[in-house]
N, C-alpha and C positions, 0 to 999 in steps of 0.2 A: 604867542605875539610879541614878544620881547626879542625872539631869537630871530623873527623875520626882520623886525624893527632892525636888529643889528645888522644884519646883511645888507639892506638895504642902505643903511649907513656906511657900510664897510664899500659898497658899489658907487657912492658919491650921491646918493639921492637926498633931497631933503625930507625930514621926516618929522610928522606931526602927530600928535595922540592923546588919548585922555583915557584915565584911569579912575576908579571911584575912590582909590584911597593912594597916599603916598606909600613907597616901599624902596628898599635896597635897589631892586630891579630898575624901577622908574628912576632913581637917581642916578645910576650907572647909565641910562640912555641920556639922561639930560647934560651929564658930563662929557659925555660924546658928542653932544650937538643936537640933539633931538629937542623939540619944543613939547612938552608933555603938561597938560592941565589934569587937575584933579575935579574939574569940573566938567559934566558932561550936557549942559546945558548951555554952553558958550557958543556963539557963532563959529562956524569953521572958518580958517583962515582963508584967505583969497590965493589962488593960484593951486587948488589941489588938483592933481590928475586922477588919482584914486583913492577910495574909501576902501579900506581892508577892515573886515570884522571878524570876531569870533563868533563861533556858533552858540555861545553863552550869552551873547547880547540879546536883550529882550526888543521885540520889534517896535514898540514905543519909545525907543532912546531917541531923543531929540536930535542929536548929531546924525543918526542913521537917517532919520525922517528928511533932515535937511539935505542930505547929500542926494537923496532920491528925488526931491524936490528941484534942486539945482540941476539935475542931469547929470551928476557926477558918475562916472562908472563906480559900482558897488561890487566888491570882489570877497567872496569868502576868503579866510587865511588860505585854505588849501589851493586856492586857485591863484593866490599870490605865490603860494610855494611853488606850484608848476611851472609859473613865470620864471621863477629864480632858477629852477631845474630844467628849462628848456635845452633841448642838443646835449643832456648828459645821460649815463646809465644809472637809472634811478633803482635804488636798493630801499625798498619800503617795508619798514617793520611795525607789523598791526599785532593787537591782541587787546584782551579786557586787562591785562596787566602784565608787567615785564617788558614793555616795548621801551620805554625809557631808557633801562639799563641796557638792554640789548643795544639797542642804537648807538648808545654811549660805548658798549664794548666794542662793536665793530668799527666805529669812527676812530677809537683810541688804537684798536690794532692796525687798521689802515695807515693811520698816521704814523705810528710808531716803525713800520715797515718801509716808510717813504712812499707811499703811496698817493700822499698828499691829496686826499678826498675833500669835496664839499660836504657840509652835514648840516642839518638842522634838527635840534634835539628838545625835548620838553623840559629839560633841566640842565644846567651848566655842568659840564663833564670835567671832573677834577683834574685829570690828567693832562686836560689839553687847556684848561682855562677859560672855555667858553662854551655856550650851548649852541654856536653857530659859526660857520667859516665858510667862505669861498674858496675851494682848492684850485690847484693847477691841473689836477687830473679830470678824467671824464667820468668819474664815480661820485654820485652824489647819494648819502644815505639820509634817509628821511624818517623820521618817527611819524606814521601814518594813523590820523585817528578815526577810529571805527564810530565814534558816538553819534554821529549825523549823517553818516554815509560817505563823506567828503574822502575816505581812503580809495574810494572807487575812481577819483577823477584824475589820478597820477598814470603817466606812462610807464607802469613799472616794468623793469627788467627782472628783477629778482625780488620775490615776494618771501616775508619772514613772516610767520604766524605763531605767536608764543601760546595762546590759549584761546578758547572760543567761550569762555565762562558767560552765561546770560549777565547782560549788563544792559542799561541805557535802553531799558524797554519801552521807557516815556516815548521814544523816538521809535523804535522798532515795533513796538507794541506785542509782538510776538517772540518766542525764541526760536521759532522755525525761520521767519523772516531774518533774524539776527544772523544765524548759521548760514542760511543761504548767501548771506552778502559776504562771508568771508569764502565761501566756494567760488562766487563772482571774482573775488578779489584773485584768489589763485589762479583761476581760469584766465583772468585777462594778463597775467604775466607772460613777457615773450621770453624769459630764460627759466631760470630754476625757480622751485618752490620749496623752501624748507619749513615744516611744520612738525609741532610736538606729536609725540606719538599717541597722546591720549585724546586727540581730537578726534571727534565723530562729526561727519556730516561734510568734511573735505576731503576728497579722494586723491586730489593729485599733489605729487611732492615727494621729497627726500623727508622721511622721519628722524627724529632725534628724541632719544629719552634714556630710561634706567633699563627699560624691558628689553630682552634678548633679541626680540624681532625688530629693534630699532635698525633703520640703516645706520644710524651713526649712535652709537651706544656709550652712554657714560657709567664709568665705574667709580663708585665715590669710597674713598677711604677716611675722609674727615672733612667735616662741613664748619667747624668752630674751633679755635677762632679764625681759621681761614680754610676756604676749600682746598682739599688735595684728593687726587685720584688720577684714572687715565680716562682717554676717550678713544675708542675704536673707530676708525675713520679711514675710508681708501685702503684697505688692506693693512693698516698699521695700526699700532696701539702706542699712543702719544700720551706723555704724563702731562697733567693737567695741574697747575698749582695757581691758586688766585691771591690777589691782596685783599679780597673781600671774604665774609661768611656766608653760609645760607645755602641749603640745598636748591632754593629758587635760584640763586645767583649761580650755582654750577649748571644748573639747566640752561640758564640765558647765554652762559659762555659756550655750552655745546651747540646752540642755535648758532651763535656767533661764528664758532669755528668751522661747522658745516658751510656757512655762507662763505667764508674766507676761503675755504679749499674750493667750494664749486665756483669761485670766481679766479680760480688757478693757483692761489698761494700755498707754500709748503705747508702740511699741518704741523711740523715741530716749530717752524718759524712763527706760524700763526698762534700757537700755545704760549710761544714765548712773549711775543707782542700781548697776548690778552692779559698776560701776568703783571702788565705795566698800567691795567686798569685799575683805578684807586675808586670808584664810586662816582656817584653825581650827587648834586644838591637835593636836598630833600627826601633821598632813600636812607634811611638810617643814619642820617647826618647827626654827628656829635657836635652839640653846641657849646658844649663845656661841661666841667665836673666841679661846679661851686660847692664849697663846704661837703665835697665828697659825694655828691648826687650827680650822678652822670644824667645829663638831660639831651634827648634826641629828639630831633625832628623827621617826620616821615610821610610820606604822600599817600600811604596807605589807606584806601577808603572804601574798599570792595572787600567782602568777607575772606576771600582767598588770600588777598594782600595783607590783611589785617593778620590772618592765620599765621602766615609765612613770617610776618616782622616780629609777633609776640614771641613765636617758637624761637627765632634767632637769638631775642634778647633773653628770652629764659636760659638758653644755653651758654650764653655769654655771661651771665650773672650768676655766679654761684653763692654767692655771700648774702646780698640784700634783697629788698622786695623788687617786683616788675610792677610799676605802677603806669598805668595805661590812661592817655587822655584823648578821648574820641570826638571829632567833631563830626556828625553825621553829615552826610553829603547827599542833598537831594531828600525832598519828603517822600517821594514815589519810592526810593530805595530803602529808605528807613521803615516806610510802613511794610512792605515787601519781606524784608530780610530782617527785621528787628530779633526775631527768635534765633536766629544763626549768628547774628552778631553777639548778643547776650551769652550765647552758649560758649562761643570762642574767648571772649573776654574773661569768662568765669574759669575756663579751663587753662588759660594760659597768663592771667594777670591776677596779682594778690589783690589789687585794688583798682577800680575804674571810675575815672572822671568823665561824664557826658556832658558835653557843650551844647550851646544850642546848635540848631540844624542849618548849615550853609546851604542856603536854596537854590544856589548857582541860578539856572533859567526858570525855575520852577515857582508857583505860587501856592502858598501854605495849602495844608489838608488839615480841615479840622480834627484836633484831638492828636494830631502825630507831631510830637515834641522829644527833646531829649530824654525825658521822663519815660516816654513810650519803652524806651529800648530798657532802662533800668527795670521797669516794671516786669521784663521778661526773665529777669535773673531770678533763679531759684532761691538763692541767696542773696536778697538785697541789702545785707550788710557790707556787701563787697562792692556795691557801686553807688554814686551821687551825682544826681544832675545838679550843676551850677553852670548857669547859662553863659553867663558874661565874663570876659577875659580876666577883668580886674579881680572879681570875687573868686574864681578858679584859681588864680595864681596865688592869692592871698591864702589860700586854704593848701595849696600845695607846698607853698614856702614854708609852712609851719608842720605839714603832715609828713613831708619826705625827710629821711634820715640817712646818714652817710652810709655809702655802701648800696643805696636804692639806685635804681634807674627808672627814669621818668620819660615815656616815649608818648609824643604827640603824633597822633595819627589823623591826617587831614588832607583832603584833597581841596580844603578852602584856603582861609586866611589865617588858621590856628598857629601857623608859624610866629604869628606876630606875639601870641600868648608864648610860646615857648621862648623866645627870646625875654620876654618880660619876666618869666619865671627865672632865668638866669641872672638878671639884674636883681631881683628880689632874694634870692639866695646868697649872690655875693654881699649883699647889705644885711643879710642877716647876723 
């Protein structure tokens, strides 16, 4: 939402907004001229032409109801994004995970090659200093959200699918419907489709992956502290070296390279441009190393994402402990996948703190709490449920030792706790 607000500000629109709490993102929008309140019960300002909302908004939100009562056009964020992208060649990146990084990689590479694309990403792109921009070319790179089906609304030219791991079944209800939506997303694309080779249920497209039968094949020689390898693409073998670590990032870069070559860019030049991607905010973002403790903030909240992030953390930290701080995201996901989460944390983290559940748009489910995940550990001495941010960071500030890595894993607001821990460690 902040990226969309930023683009509207760039185009000279007056932007108003509300958010449940203050944050650096809100502060930045205010500094750029947006009028933002943390009250969602205040009357809407006069002269509103459109009310744009996120799918995470509950239908009883007072301002949402007021907009409907006043007859103001009410638009989902994807509809606003489609408006911003009108007349452009849309490159839409979808998938249960990896789409923010892959979108950032494509936008970075296009920018570094002088293509001047427009883009809207779910997180600021470090190398470009922003999450969104309107460029001068006809290319528009979008992180497309599958959680509520809105990724089907775009007039997509190039569709990129990083994976179809079952998720958001609170909306899709069944895995079959979820996968079928990705198949529809691919079929609707008027140009190329780039998809991970491990996907089943989506038949159309150029495949990429580590498998020999991939149309674009990745060959890895190193994944830590940074990715090194080669990519077989368009009949040539191209060196790949990234500024980021992890097998998952190597695969994301391969998807980006397949996309760029499909758009007509030279493979070697595309690889060199991808080397300038340095990450996005909240994707294994190092917040600091106070008292010798490395504190990271990561958006991972799906088991596959958590596995990838902790595996990378473990490969990077060879001296101290890996301490995971997990904020479960949604009651339904926690109930459905608690065993899976517990198994991953127990294998890849030396100790895990589980915070209270971030509900997003859901209502609580009786008996499903952070303790629900701790109870699934075979060795419960390796985990502890500490619900509140203050209490959890007090514990972590005394528990973490020099050389340890503390990784916050959250699709919600636990980044607040991550920054709070940095402050407490600095004061220790």
